[in-house]
C-alpha angles and dihedrals in degrees: 000000000000114000111252118243120201118192128189115209108194092183110190094343135099091020100152125080091244094050093047092048092048090061101034101051095063093033095055090048091050095052099036093111096049107106104154100064131067107233123193133176122198111198125179113283090258092063100041095094092051092047092050091054093048096048094046095109096035138080091241115106132205127236137181126238095225146346140185122251100232123087094227141333145102098331104130114209096011133112125214125229089246090058090055094048091050089058093051098255114156104185138039130194112222133184097014110176091243088062094041096047111013115026112024111002091234115189129215088255092057091046090050092053089050092049092052092047091049092051092048092062096041100260118142108232124212104203115201123211133166147131131259124240091257092052093050092049089051091053092247100124096110092043091053093046091048091051095046094046092048094046103036094045099035118152097001114151118236089255092051092048091054090055091053127087120208120211115202104207115170102214091219090062100047112108092342100101088236111109129188114264116250089256093050091049093047093047091053094044092048090050092050091049089051090054089053090050091053091053104032108016133237101309095058097036092053094047102046112098118228118195128199120227132176124097090340111172140155091272095061103023096091098058093041095048090050091066110107097233097042112097103182136301147277103223127202122174096011090058092065094073122060097221098050096042093046090051091054090050091049092051089052091049093052092050091046090060 
C-alpha cells in the first residue's frame, strides 16, 4: 500500500508569524502520534521560517507554494529552488490551477522546468493537474489530464517520477465547496495511473502517489481516501484550522492501517 501524503496549502492566508503559530501549535499537538502518513504544510513565504522552527521536533514537514526554475537572476518576486533548500524546505507545490489559470498563466512547459529544477536540488514536487468545469462538461477530462501529464512531467526518469507526487485537482472543485464524488476522483486517479503505466511501466505507476484536492474536508475525506488509487489529499481551506486539518490527517492514518 502506498504511504498516504497529506498536504496543506494555505495559499495567501496565515502569512504572519502569529497567524501561523496560532494554527500550528494545536495542530502539531493533535497529530503528534501519527507516524504512518507524510504530512506537509505549505504556508506563504512570509511564514515559512516560523513554520520550520515550530515543526522541528515533529514529523510534519514544510513546503513552499511555488518557486522559479532558475538558480538566480533578474526574476523579481521569485524564489529559486536553492533558496528553499537553504531554509530547510522539503516540498514544493507546482502547477496549481490558480497559477495556471488565475495568477500567472503558467504553461505545462514552465511547470516541467520547475519540476526538473526542484528534483535537481532534492525537493519533492507536488505537481497539480486537473480540468476546468467547461472542459469536463465538454467531455475533455481525459484529454486534459493526458496533455498535462505529458507536458508537466516530460522527460523525467523513472527514479525522478517516483520522487514526484501528483495532485489531481479538478479546477471546478477548488474553493467552490463542490468536491468530486468518490467515483469521479477514482476514475481520474486510475486514468492518471494508467498514463504513468504507459510511459514507465508497472513498477513506477504503482509506486507514484496521487493525491486528491478540491474542497477536501473532514466530511468527505473518508470516502475519497478509501478509493484504491487515491493516496491522500492536497487540502486548501480545511488546512487553515488545526481541528479540521488534524481530522483529515487522522482519517488518512486510520485508512493507512
